[in-house]
BAFI-3210 file (N, C-alpha, C; in Angstrom, 3 decimals, decimal comma, padded with zeros to 6 digits):
// residues 287
n [1|2|3|4|5|6|7|8|9|10|11|12|13|14|15|16|17|18|19|20|21|22|23|24|25|26|27|28|29|30|31|32|33|34|35|36|37|38|39|40|41|42|43|44|45|46|47|48|49|50|51|52|53|54|55|56|57|58|59|60|61|62|63|64|65|66|67|68|69|70|71|72|73|74|75|76|77|78|79|80|81|82|83|84|85|86|87|88|89|90|91|92|93|94|95|96|97|98|99|100|101|102|103|104|105|106|107|108|109|110|111|112|113|114|115|116|117|118|119|120|121|122|123|124|125|126|127|128|129|130|131|132|133|134|135|136|137|138|139|140|141|142|143|144|145|146|147|148|149|150|151|152|153|154|155|156|157|158|159|160|161|162|163|164|165|166|167|168|169|170|171|172|173|174|175|176|177|178|179|180|181|182|183|184|185|186|187|188|189|190|191|192|193|194|195|196|197|198|199|200|201|202|203|204|205|206|207|208|209|210|211|212|213|214|215|216|217|218|219|220|221|222|223|224|225|226|227|228|229|230|231|232|233|234|235|236|237|238|239|240|241|242|243|244|245|246|247|248|249|250|251|252|253|254|255|256|257|258|259|260|261|262|263|264|265|266|267|268|269|270|271|272|273|274|275|276|277|278|279|280|281|282|283|284|285|286|287]
n.u [010,538|009,417|010,553|011,080|008,727|005,878|003,275|000,861|000,100|-002,834|-002,179|-000,481|002,166|004,649|005,100|007,152|006,270|006,854|007,918|010,428|009,903|010,711|010,116|010,907|013,584|016,599|017,877|020,672|021,178|019,692|020,659|022,501|020,730|019,152|021,070|021,848|019,483|019,080|021,219|020,367|018,209|015,957|013,872|012,205|011,463|010,293|009,571|009,104|008,420|007,732|009,098|011,664|013,898|014,456|016,683|018,707|017,655|017,633|020,385|021,189|019,858|021,241|023,766|023,751|024,439|022,729|021,018|019,062|016,491|015,843|014,981|012,376|010,887|009,072|007,586|006,042|003,664|003,506|001,028|-000,069|-000,129|-002,394|-003,006|-002,617|-000,177|001,402|001,533|002,792|005,289|006,133|006,377|008,470|010,436|010,782|011,735|014,115|015,443|015,578|017,001|017,113|016,444|013,752|010,558|009,080|006,588|004,320|002,527|-000,360|-000,048|-002,014|-005,578|-006,428|-004,747|-002,238|-002,863|-005,534|-006,446|-008,716|-010,781|-014,066|-013,999|-013,172|-011,451|-011,868|-011,642|-009,016|-007,566|-008,095|-006,731|-004,080|-003,925|-004,142|-001,671|000,001|-000,941|-000,092|002,715|003,029|002,172|004,167|006,272|007,788|006,995|006,064|003,759|000,790|-000,780|-002,475|-002,631|-003,882|-006,496|-010,028|-013,064|-014,810|-013,081|-011,546|-013,538|-013,990|-011,671|-011,868|-014,198|-013,644|-011,025|-008,511|-006,860|-006,771|-006,253|-003,453|-002,697|-003,603|-002,242|-002,389|-002,907|-002,748|-003,118|-002,878|-005,519|-006,273|-007,734|-008,995|-011,534|-013,637|-012,626|-010,452|-011,845|-013,330|-011,235|-009,991|-012,145|-012,169|-009,772|-007,566|-004,506|-003,869|-001,667|000,011|000,962|002,914|002,707|003,144|001,807|003,210|004,936|003,484|001,839|003,355|003,558|001,124|-000,836|-002,449|-001,520|001,180|001,020|-000,032|001,958|004,025|003,014|003,184|005,841|007,212|008,274|006,529|006,484|006,865|004,515|002,648|003,302|002,813|000,096|-000,907|-000,159|-001,691|-004,170|-004,080|-002,646|000,072|002,698|004,617|006,989|008,934|012,352|015,738|017,481|019,497|019,252|016,567|015,445|016,083|014,692|012,059|011,514|011,314|008,876|007,534|005,294|001,929|-001,098|-003,635|-007,152|-008,894|-007,279|-006,674|-009,111|-009,408|-007,369|-008,301|-010,126|-008,884|-008,659|-008,743|-005,760|-005,112|-003,375|-000,823|001,652|004,632|004,003|001,429|001,146|000,987|-001,248|-002,369|-002,287|-003,365|-006,068|-007,078|-007,447]
n.v [-033,509|-030,875|-028,413|-028,170|-027,736|-025,811|-023,340|-021,840|-018,556|-016,413|-014,612|-015,928|-016,045|-017,986|-019,463|-020,686|-023,646|-023,804|-021,570|-019,490|-018,017|-014,888|-013,373|-011,828|-012,456|-011,054|-008,106|-008,162|-010,825|-011,827|-012,055|-014,174|-016,243|-016,406|-017,092|-019,605|-021,006|-020,853|-022,455|-024,955|-025,295|-023,722|-021,362|-019,289|-016,462|-014,656|-011,471|-008,267|-004,755|-004,064|-005,972|-005,123|-006,124|-006,058|-005,069|-006,863|-009,299|-008,683|-008,413|-011,026|-012,298|-011,107|-012,092|-014,844|-016,432|-017,258|-016,774|-013,865|-014,311|-016,803|-016,753|-016,072|-013,406|-012,016|-009,144|-006,846|-004,271|-001,834|-001,995|000,345|002,203|003,898|005,738|006,922|008,244|007,522|004,766|004,558|005,723|003,791|001,495|002,286|002,583|-000,061|-001,262|000,088|-000,672|-003,482|-003,772|-005,346|-005,209|-005,823|-006,649|-009,699|-010,399|-008,295|-007,389|-006,039|-005,537|-005,740|-005,280|-003,206|-000,524|-001,472|-000,660|-000,639|-003,104|-005,498|-003,919|-002,278|-000,535|-001,031|000,252|000,668|002,578|003,441|001,094|000,760|002,966|002,231|-000,055|000,899|002,150|-000,095|-001,453|000,314|000,206|-002,482|-002,522|-000,989|-002,688|-002,995|-004,694|-008,087|-009,409|-008,787|-008,653|-009,550|-009,526|-011,029|-010,429|-010,395|-011,847|-009,723|-007,622|-008,480|-008,593|-005,894|-005,040|-006,771|-005,824|-003,178|-002,721|-002,894|-004,972|-008,311|-009,630|-011,774|-013,383|-014,242|-013,852|-015,479|-016,214|-019,529|-022,800|-026,136|-026,563|-023,930|-023,012|-021,028|-021,816|-020,656|-018,239|-019,311|-020,937|-019,018|-017,556|-019,552|-020,186|-017,956|-017,913|-017,088|-017,500|-019,025|-018,251|-019,634|-018,369|-018,854|-021,768|-023,627|-022,660|-020,628|-022,191|-023,103|-025,310|-027,514|-029,400|-030,561|-033,227|-034,820|-034,132|-034,801|-037,555|-038,422|-037,569|-039,256|-041,729|-041,418|-041,252|-038,836|-035,440|-033,206|-030,634|-031,152|-032,533|-030,459|-028,658|-030,248|-030,559|-028,008|-027,934|-030,067|-028,904|-027,176|-024,841|-022,461|-022,929|-021,026|-021,449|-020,157|-019,818|-019,599|-021,560|-023,899|-026,696|-027,041|-025,827|-027,765|-030,101|-029,108|-029,030|-031,618|-033,154|-035,106|-036,839|-038,128|-037,212|-039,214|-039,176|-039,482|-038,932|-036,281|-035,065|-035,367|-033,673|-031,255|-030,701|-030,382|-029,163|-025,656|-023,736|-022,038|-020,067|-018,080|-017,841|-015,836|-014,488|-013,576|-010,931|-009,627|-008,258|-010,055|-012,537|-012,185|-011,694|-014,073|-015,614]
n.w [007,472|009,478|009,257|006,641|005,444|004,303|004,511|002,237|001,839|001,550|-000,388|-001,993|-001,168|000,310|003,549|006,077|007,986|010,671|013,087|014,747|017,734|019,272|021,509|024,569|024,295|024,723|023,092|022,663|022,620|020,611|017,977|018,057|018,776|016,474|014,533|015,506|015,291|012,515|011,587|012,479|010,890|010,814|009,173|009,540|011,323|014,091|015,256|016,894|017,112|019,700|021,162|021,435|020,143|017,424|016,087|016,847|015,881|013,136|012,701|013,123|010,986|008,828|009,251|009,255|007,157|005,168|002,060|001,552|000,478|001,340|003,869|006,188|007,639|010,228|011,608|013,961|013,999|016,388|018,936|019,942|017,872|016,261|014,336|010,928|010,475|012,675|012,304|009,775|010,379|012,231|010,648|008,962|010,903|011,762|009,413|009,251|011,678|011,480|009,045|006,676|004,037|003,158|004,631|005,321|006,430|008,060|010,897|012,625|016,013|018,001|018,383|020,059|021,831|024,169|026,858|026,835|026,151|024,956|025,672|025,502|023,318|020,070|018,357|015,630|013,485|013,946|013,493|010,840|009,811|010,503|008,987|006,368|006,132|006,251|003,944|001,957|002,275|001,627|-001,063|-002,092|-002,096|000,132|002,093|002,075|002,799|004,755|007,940|011,018|014,654|017,623|017,031|017,253|015,918|015,192|014,882|012,737|010,795|010,343|008,950|006,713|005,505|004,965|004,138|001,487|001,074|001,916|005,201|005,772|007,855|011,265|014,240|017,220|020,756|021,389|022,395|023,715|025,908|025,845|023,314|020,986|019,339|017,873|016,762|015,340|013,492|012,033|010,877|009,282|007,598|006,061|004,679|006,105|007,634|010,731|013,247|015,982|018,924|021,895|022,096|024,038|026,184|027,576|029,025|031,142|030,927|030,761|032,702|032,984|033,983|032,201|029,644|029,945|030,312|027,834|026,076|026,834|026,052|023,291|022,994|022,992|023,780|026,034|025,003|022,258|021,690|022,144|020,128|017,870|018,138|017,487|014,755|013,770|013,862|011,796|012,230|012,592|014,542|016,936|018,709|021,383|022,050|023,115|023,290|021,757|021,881|022,566|020,343|018,396|019,287|019,287|016,645|015,867|015,085|013,602|013,757|014,145|015,733|017,054|016,080|018,175|020,454|019,756|020,133|022,838|023,707|022,856|024,760|027,257|030,547|031,063|031,890|035,009|035,632|034,309|035,292|035,523|033,235|033,478|033,986|031,594|029,147|027,145|028,319|030,929|030,456|029,933|032,246]
ca.u [010,873|008,479|011,302|011,131|007,348|005,390|001,880|000,768|-000,792|-003,856|-001,572|000,407|003,475|004,840|005,620|007,540|005,241|007,266|008,785|011,113|009,503|011,828|009,697|011,664|015,000|017,242|018,392|022,044|021,189|018,831|021,455|023,040|019,599|018,781|022,133|021,811|018,281|019,324|022,085|019,565|017,276|014,875|013,900|011,109|011,734|009,180|009,943|008,209|008,963|007,512|010,024|012,908|015,052|014,483|018,058|019,427|017,138|018,119|021,804|021,199|019,504|022,310|025,055|023,533|024,982|021,678|020,538|017,883|015,217|015,618|014,578|011,098|010,917|007,821|007,594|004,714|003,417|003,163|-000,416|-000,507|-000,138|-003,718|-003,160|-001,866|001,157|002,080|001,778|003,763|006,581|006,427|006,824|009,839|011,308|011,125|012,551|015,452|016,048|015,880|018,030|017,197|015,953|012,303|009,920|008,217|005,235|004,194|001,164|-000,752|000,198|-003,251|-006,576|-006,428|-003,504|-002,080|-003,448|-006,946|-006,589|-009,994|-011,834|-015,236|-013,655|-012,387|-010,533|-012,095|-011,012|-007,563|-007,012|-008,130|-005,574|-002,823|-004,005|-003,828|-000,229|000,541|-001,282|000,787|004,076|002,960|002,078|005,480|007,303|008,596|006,458|005,526|002,438|000,424|-001,768|-002,895|-002,390|-004,803|-007,757|-011,219|-013,859|-015,373|-011,916|-011,243|-014,626|-013,774|-010,693|-012,382|-015,235|-013,219|-009,671|-008,389|-006,024|-007,227|-005,175|-002,966|-002,561|-003,980|-001,404|-003,164|-002,543|-003,467|-002,377|-003,690|-006,230|-006,786|-007,751|-010,193|-011,967|-014,488|-011,792|-009,712|-012,773|-013,623|-010,041|-009,811|-013,180|-011,849|-008,503|-006,565|-003,757|-003,758|-000,356|-000,171|002,107|002,964|002,096|003,258|001,183|004,282|005,567|002,680|001,117|004,338|003,440|-000,220|-000,787|-003,099|-000,646|002,366|000,727|-000,192|003,268|004,768|002,515|003,687|007,315|007,720|008,227|005,305|006,611|006,621|003,041|001,951|003,555|002,137|-001,357|-001,232|-000,034|-002,816|-005,320|-003,806|-002,041|001,505|003,205|005,794|007,641|009,995|013,496|017,114|018,258|019,602|018,696|015,144|015,154|016,130|013,590|010,775|011,329|011,184|007,412|007,062|004,326|000,567|-001,956|-004,858|-008,367|-009,444|-006,401|-006,857|-010,365|-009,149|-006,521|-009,133|-010,968|-008,134|-009,103|-007,870|-004,901|-005,609|-002,333|000,255|002,942|005,103|003,388|000,072|001,146|000,785|-002,673|-002,816|-002,448|-004,219|-007,485|-007,499|-007,603]
ca.v [-032,571|-029,735|-027,225|-028,103|-027,605|-024,436|-022,976|-020,805|-017,524|-016,076|-013,779|-016,890|-016,084|-019,207|-019,187|-021,972|-024,088|-023,625|-020,354|-019,269|-016,758|-014,204|-012,566|-011,927|-012,708|-009,646|-007,630|-008,526|-012,286|-012,291|-012,432|-015,506|-017,216|-016,533|-017,837|-020,987|-021,633|-020,994|-023,570|-026,119|-025,456|-022,774|-020,327|-018,372|-015,770|-013,724|-010,441|-007,156|-003,519|-004,114|-006,906|-004,459|-006,867|-006,044|-004,873|-008,127|-010,279|-008,288|-008,711|-012,489|-012,604|-010,668|-012,812|-016,300|-017,131|-017,644|-015,745|-013,169|-014,840|-018,128|-016,498|-015,388|-012,559|-011,350|-008,212|-006,356|-002,843|-001,594|-001,917|001,656|003,021|003,834|006,731|006,649|008,799|006,680|003,484|004,724|005,902|002,509|000,638|002,741|002,294|-001,536|-001,494|000,614|-001,423|-004,795|-003,562|-006,599|-004,818|-005,839|-007,469|-010,690|-010,284|-007,323|-007,494|-005,157|-006,379|-005,954|-004,307|-002,111|-000,235|-002,429|-000,211|-000,797|-004,431|-006,109|-002,977|-002,193|000,172|-001,887|001,102|000,324|003,589|003,447|-000,099|001,012|003,823|001,440|-000,982|001,677|002,327|-001,403|-001,672|001,109|-000,420|-003,729|-002,165|-000,411|-003,757|-003,008|-005,809|-009,058|-009,852|-008,072|-009,394|-008,982|-010,402|-010,856|-009,873|-011,171|-011,850|-008,397|-006,795|-008,977|-008,188|-004,484|-005,015|-007,431|-005,001|-001,810|-002,682|-003,323|-006,135|-009,264|-010,076|-013,109|-014,192|-013,673|-014,511|-015,473|-017,161|-020,773|-023,990|-027,134|-026,019|-022,585|-022,967|-020,265|-022,493|-019,755|-017,350|-020,121|-021,344|-017,845|-017,269|-020,582|-020,069|-016,765|-017,996|-016,395|-018,510|-018,791|-018,546|-019,856|-018,035|-019,548|-023,060|-024,387|-021,913|-019,943|-023,228|-023,466|-026,556|-028,615|-030,404|-031,026|-034,725|-035,373|-033,943|-035,569|-038,976|-038,642|-037,426|-040,460|-042,761|-041,146|-041,240|-037,485|-034,483|-032,418|-029,554|-031,675|-032,815|-029,185|-028,124|-031,084|-030,246|-026,823|-028,305|-030,901|-028,034|-026,279|-023,625|-022,335|-022,659|-020,148|-021,634|-019,185|-020,304|-019,233|-022,782|-024,647|-028,036|-026,932|-025,576|-029,011|-031,021|-028,508|-029,262|-033,076|-033,373|-035,850|-037,855|-037,655|-037,448|-039,839|-038,377|-039,639|-038,139|-034,911|-034,562|-035,236|-032,502|-030,062|-030,544|-030,263|-028,042|-024,482|-023,400|-020,986|-019,117|-018,137|-017,531|-014,471|-013,869|-013,078|-009,480|-009,100|-008,285|-011,167|-013,658|-011,855|-011,662|-015,485|-016,337]
ca.w [008,512|009,447|008,841|005,182|004,960|004,284|004,171|001,264|002,285|000,543|-001,496|-002,669|-000,545|001,159|004,841|006,745|008,896|012,050|013,266|016,018|018,444|019,926|022,626|025,754|024,019|024,764|021,801|022,475|022,488|019,566|016,760|018,308|018,702|015,043|013,839|015,940|014,718|011,079|011,393|012,721|009,757|010,875|008,113|009,837|012,563|014,462|016,194|016,986|017,702|021,142|021,860|021,609|019,664|016,016|015,636|017,009|014,931|011,820|012,609|012,978|009,590|007,922|009,484|009,390|006,009|004,230|001,158|002,135|000,010|001,952|005,258|006,367|008,826|010,638|012,722|014,335|014,234|017,793|019,148|020,230|016,658|015,685|013,283|009,741|010,632|013,655|011,686|008,704|011,038|012,856|009,576|008,558|012,018|011,749|008,248|009,590|012,707|010,992|008,030|005,891|002,715|003,131|005,676|004,705|007,015|009,165|011,372|013,704|017,194|018,783|017,883|020,967|022,559|025,292|028,062|026,726|025,525|025,123|026,150|024,638|022,133|019,171|017,562|014,216|012,564|014,120|012,810|009,325|009,484|010,557|007,884|005,186|006,072|005,890|002,567|001,089|002,313|000,858|-002,494|-002,497|-002,075|001,375|002,907|001,175|003,240|005,949|008,756|012,356|015,822|018,729|016,561|017,362|014,692|014,893|014,416|011,394|009,912|009,989|007,888|005,521|004,914|004,605|003,622|000,103|001,088|003,030|006,111|005,424|009,074|012,586|015,222|018,476|021,803|021,113|022,862|024,473|027,098|025,469|021,837|020,585|018,134|017,060|015,956|014,387|012,454|011,207|010,057|008,290|006,589|005,249|004,085|006,926|008,375|012,184|013,812|017,425|019,785|023,162|021,933|025,309|027,276|028,308|029,860|032,301|030,740|030,558|033,792|033,093|033,966|031,018|028,527|030,187|030,021|026,434|025,450|027,156|025,199|021,962|023,068|022,629|024,893|026,097|024,028|020,926|021,596|022,040|018,754|016,910|018,284|016,662|013,343|013,431|013,701|010,655|012,663|012,478|015,872|017,063|020,054|021,692|022,798|022,686|023,590|020,552|022,068|022,482|018,942|017,665|019,651|018,864|015,185|015,675|015,345|012,480|014,135|014,082|016,892|016,620|016,176|019,606|021,343|019,462|020,757|024,284|023,902|022,683|026,001|028,472|031,404|030,919|033,023|035,854|035,930|033,319|035,941|035,391|032,036|033,765|034,047|030,240|028,835|026,342|029,245|032,044|030,104|029,760|033,497]
c.u [009,966|009,245|011,415|009,757|006,875|003,867|001,969|-000,253|-001,804|-003,379|-000,508|001,874|003,537|005,491|005,977|006,560|005,592|008,216|009,424|010,563|010,693|011,366|010,508|013,139|015,618|017,837|019,870|022,201|020,460|019,573|021,962|021,943|019,211|019,815|022,108|020,623|018,448|020,214|021,325|018,619|016,078|014,987|012,813|011,368|010,742|009,664|008,859|008,908|008,889|008,441|011,381|014,106|015,103|015,901|018,855|018,979|017,661|019,578|021,987|020,885|020,627|023,563|024,907|024,042|023,994|021,330|019,249|016,563|014,943|015,140|013,280|011,067|009,624|008,133|006,245|004,717|002,863|001,639|-000,915|-000,642|-001,520|-004,042|-002,272|-000,418|001,973|002,455|002,863|005,152|007,042|006,966|008,235|010,830|011,730|011,982|014,005|016,166|016,443|017,005|018,224|016,526|014,428|011,798|009,034|006,770|005,252|002,700|000,908|-000,733|-001,051|-004,294|-006,746|-005,054|-003,429|-002,796|-005,005|-007,309|-007,901|-011,004|-012,976|-014,935|-012,732|-011,428|-010,645|-011,407|-009,503|-006,896|-007,088|-007,023|-004,269|-002,785|-003,679|-002,329|000,474|000,279|-000,349|002,248|004,115|002,970|003,425|006,588|008,084|008,225|005,814|004,111|002,113|-000,720|-001,951|-002,492|-003,424|-006,133|-008,896|-012,015|-014,322|-014,272|-011,548|-012,299|-014,508|-012,772|-011,178|-013,402|-014,698|-011,799|-009,642|-007,520|-006,506|-006,067|-004,724|-002,920|-003,218|-003,208|-002,065|-002,526|-003,393|-002,594|-003,328|-004,250|-006,715|-006,680|-009,069|-010,755|-012,849|-013,661|-010,993|-010,579|-013,063|-012,393|-009,871|-010,898|-012,935|-010,455|-007,384|-005,831|-003,654|-002,381|-000,626|001,076|001,862|002,283|002,186|002,713|002,188|004,910|004,670|001,883|002,068|004,182|002,036|-000,253|-001,384|-002,171|000,642|002,182|000,593|001,170|004,111|004,287|003,010|005,235|007,910|007,697|006,891|005,318|006,319|005,167|002,274|002,137|002,803|000,608|-001,709|-001,105|-001,216|-004,060|-005,167|-003,249|-000,547|002,064|004,530|006,411|008,818|011,086|014,780|018,029|018,329|019,122|017,216|014,692|015,104|014,942|012,257|010,510|011,147|009,778|006,850|006,209|002,948|-000,183|-003,264|-006,103|-008,930|-008,614|-006,524|-008,083|-010,149|-008,302|-007,322|-009,964|-010,218|-008,567|-008,161|-006,976|-005,424|-004,615|-001,218|001,599|003,323|004,587|002,035|000,015|000,838|-000,677|-003,156|-002,982|-003,383|-005,688|-007,980|-007,831|-008,465]
c.v [-031,316|-028,483|-027,075|-027,887|-026,187|-024,418|-021,985|-019,846|-017,151|-015,117|-014,585|-016,809|-017,306|-018,788|-020,529|-022,296|-023,949|-022,433|-020,315|-017,926|-016,164|-013,296|-012,878|-012,473|-011,282|-009,380|-008,134|-010,058|-012,717|-012,712|-013,837|-016,594|-017,440|-017,357|-019,333|-021,719|-021,817|-022,216|-024,915|-026,392|-024,538|-021,721|-019,244|-017,823|-014,713|-012,760|-009,400|-005,934|-003,612|-005,073|-006,255|-005,140|-006,925|-005,916|-006,202|-009,205|-009,988|-008,631|-010,252|-012,952|-012,291|-011,522|-014,357|-017,130|-017,547|-016,486|-015,146|-013,835|-016,260|-017,997|-015,724|-014,710|-011,815|-010,352|-007,623|-004,825|-002,676|-001,333|-000,506|002,575|002,927|005,075|006,388|007,074|007,937|005,331|003,539|004,919|004,573|001,548|000,979|002,473|000,833|-001,864|-001,025|-000,258|-002,821|-004,756|-004,813|-006,411|-004,793|-006,731|-008,455|-010,608|-009,216|-007,317|-006,481|-005,990|-006,652|-004,923|-003,106|-001,770|-001,117|-001,942|-000,385|-002,129|-005,069|-005,241|-002,963|-001,498|-000,684|-001,070|000,810|001,314|003,599|002,289|000,081|001,985|003,101|000,474|-000,288|001,880|001,000|-001,722|-000,930|000,614|-001,729|-003,487|-001,616|-001,508|-003,828|-004,190|-006,784|-009,514|-009,052|-008,854|-008,740|-009,990|-010,039|-010,293|-010,865|-011,077|-010,484|-007,471|-007,219|-008,544|-006,712|-004,306|-005,670|-006,566|-003,720|-001,697|-003,097|-004,590|-007,042|-009,597|-011,518|-013,953|-013,474|-014,478|-014,370|-016,427|-018,387|-021,946|-024,935|-026,465|-024,569|-022,514|-022,273|-020,737|-021,593|-018,843|-018,134|-020,514|-020,197|-017,542|-018,300|-020,554|-018,900|-016,757|-017,264|-017,388|-018,089|-019,196|-018,630|-019,462|-018,676|-020,904|-023,996|-023,625|-021,246|-020,896|-023,717|-024,738|-027,779|-029,704|-030,923|-032,546|-035,368|-035,310|-034,755|-037,050|-039,285|-038,550|-038,691|-041,609|-042,639|-041,199|-039,928|-036,609|-033,793|-031,265|-030,019|-031,991|-031,487|-028,585|-028,909|-030,831|-029,055|-027,158|-029,124|-030,057|-026,992|-024,938|-023,642|-021,994|-021,835|-020,317|-020,715|-019,935|-019,775|-020,405|-023,663|-026,084|-028,013|-026,650|-026,898|-029,905|-030,427|-028,762|-030,777|-033,464|-034,163|-037,005|-037,289|-038,033|-038,091|-038,931|-038,362|-038,803|-036,638|-034,297|-034,403|-034,012|-031,212|-029,764|-030,556|-029,034|-026,855|-024,271|-022,200|-019,880|-019,221|-017,715|-016,080|-013,763|-013,285|-011,622|-008,870|-009,270|-009,511|-012,460|-013,386|-011,950|-013,136|-016,189|-015,455]
c.w [008,387|009,007|007,361|004,593|005,077|004,030|002,996|001,718|001,190|-000,543|-002,230|-002,203|000,372|002,462|005,532|007,858|010,371|012,162|014,595|016,590|019,164|021,074|023,859|025,564|023,920|023,383|021,579|022,373|021,258|018,321|016,934|018,217|017,271|014,331|014,237|015,323|013,181|010,793|011,585|011,574|009,795|009,772|008,382|011,240|012,863|015,539|016,257|017,464|019,206|021,895|022,099|021,077|018,165|015,441|015,756|016,070|013,512|011,659|012,424|011,569|008,641|008,044|009,560|008,246|004,988|003,317|001,775|001,696|000,514|003,397|005,266|007,661|009,044|011,710|012,900|014,536|015,657|017,991|019,432|019,019|015,995|014,806|012,133|009,920|011,577|013,019|010,598|009,317|011,656|011,809|009,175|009,619|012,046|010,548|008,565|010,597|012,224|009,920|007,225|004,516|002,631|004,313|004,953|005,185|008,138|009,611|012,559|015,015|018,036|018,275|018,786|021,469|023,782|026,551|028,039|026,045|025,926|025,823|025,167|023,328|021,263|018,276|016,078|013,256|012,707|013,456|011,316|008,943|009,504|009,329|006,544|005,038|005,703|004,400|001,593|001,083|001,510|-000,636|-002,990|-002,473|-000,858|002,292|001,934|001,532|004,517|006,628|010,130|013,406|016,887|018,288|016,797|016,067|014,274|014,360|012,951|010,395|009,460|008,829|006,581|004,775|004,329|004,077|002,157|-000,005|002,238|003,918|005,773|006,663|010,215|013,553|016,588|019,515|021,647|021,553|023,460|025,745|026,877|023,984|021,445|019,272|017,272|016,189|014,937|013,205|011,491|010,291|008,953|007,201|005,661|004,681|004,812|007,804|009,830|012,616|015,350|018,191|021,157|023,046|023,134|026,478|028,169|029,317|030,975|032,160|030,599|031,572|033,971|033,000|032,712|029,793|028,666|029,862|028,570|025,683|025,673|026,274|023,748|021,866|022,602|023,886|024,885|025,130|022,606|020,688|021,412|020,660|017,715|016,942|017,422|015,151|012,914|013,185|012,587|011,009|012,458|013,851|015,874|018,444|020,213|022,502|022,250|022,842|022,330|020,692|021,979|021,041|018,134|018,004|019,247|017,433|014,920|015,986|014,186|012,890|014,001|015,332|016,441|016,818|017,557|020,550|021,099|020,101|022,253|024,567|023,757|023,918|027,309|029,221|031,278|032,155|033,746|036,048|034,907|033,952|035,767|034,148|032,321|033,875|032,651|029,846|028,086|027,234|030,372|031,724|029,899|031,045|034,452]
res [m|v|l|d|q|a|y|t|l|n|n|r|v|t|i|p|k|l|g|l|g|t|w|m|i|d|n|d|q|a|a|g|a|v|r|a|a|a|e|i|g|y|r|h|f|d|t|a|e|g|y|g|n|e|q|g|v|g|e|g|i|r|s|c|g|l|p|r|d|e|v|f|v|t|t|k|l|e|a|d|y|k|t|y|a|e|a|k|a|g|i|e|g|s|l|r|d|l|d|i|d|y|i|d|l|m|i|i|h|a|p|q|p|w|a|h|f|r|a|d|d|h|y|f|e|g|n|l|q|a|w|k|a|l|e|e|a|h|q|a|g|k|i|r|a|i|g|v|s|n|f|e|q|i|d|l|e|n|l|l|a|n|g|s|v|k|p|t|v|n|q|i|l|a|h|i|s|n|t|p|f|d|v|i|g|f|c|q|d|n|g|i|l|v|e|a|y|s|p|m|g|h|g|e|i|l|h|n|p|t|i|v|e|m|a|q|r|y|g|v|t|v|a|q|l|c|i|r|y|c|l|e|l|g|m|l|p|l|p|k|t|a|n|p|d|h|m|r|t|n|a|q|v|g|f|t|i|s|a|e|d|l|e|d|l|k|n|v|t|p|i|e|n|y|g|d|a|s|q|f|p|v|y|s|e|q|v]
***
């Protein structure tokens, strides 16, 4: 079972191979989603200050009946925090809102503030300031591992050249039809684990005829094929759902994709519209 498997980060911390994403799960529903997932066998939960549900996720962790050291919790430093003071306050705010003693993994949500996402300015100095705050919290034992999200190679190179702690992960949008192989390759060459958020393309690829036909041949759901695709590429998928039935099926991915089929999936035509998610910068810049 994939829920029993883990990757080892470059600082030797282990992280479960499949996580539960909580984006767009309301704060008052997050605790229930976490508890349901924990009962099914999930041990990895991903939230963010920007999701507005850290308190609910923290409540779910505290009330799920599992020892704290058996649960892995990721949260994200808000993308707009590009000064040391802002980042330090953001870290303390997440620790307070989660109320789970420590954070397993905390990552910078994006290299640019959301209003300037993928602009020419890479905010190199601002990211180093935020990284310094994360490094200090890591050294103080408040955070077990630190990393980034939505970083391109040039953004990663800034931290690798000027930081004192190597990023452990880069969490990016990655799914069948949109797999940024250059960034993935750079991360893997440098010992940085790639986490794939929206592994089903925010639901917009679930009806793709090529993917549907292949899933039928394997006797699995399209969602299962999408999650397995990420695992085959050495990534850590983070499917988001509050539905316990979907949580169960998403974890039933104990099959392998043939090399030929994997190549076909790598070359599926990119989707043209992310539906209601297209309003968000990480999706709108893809289409």
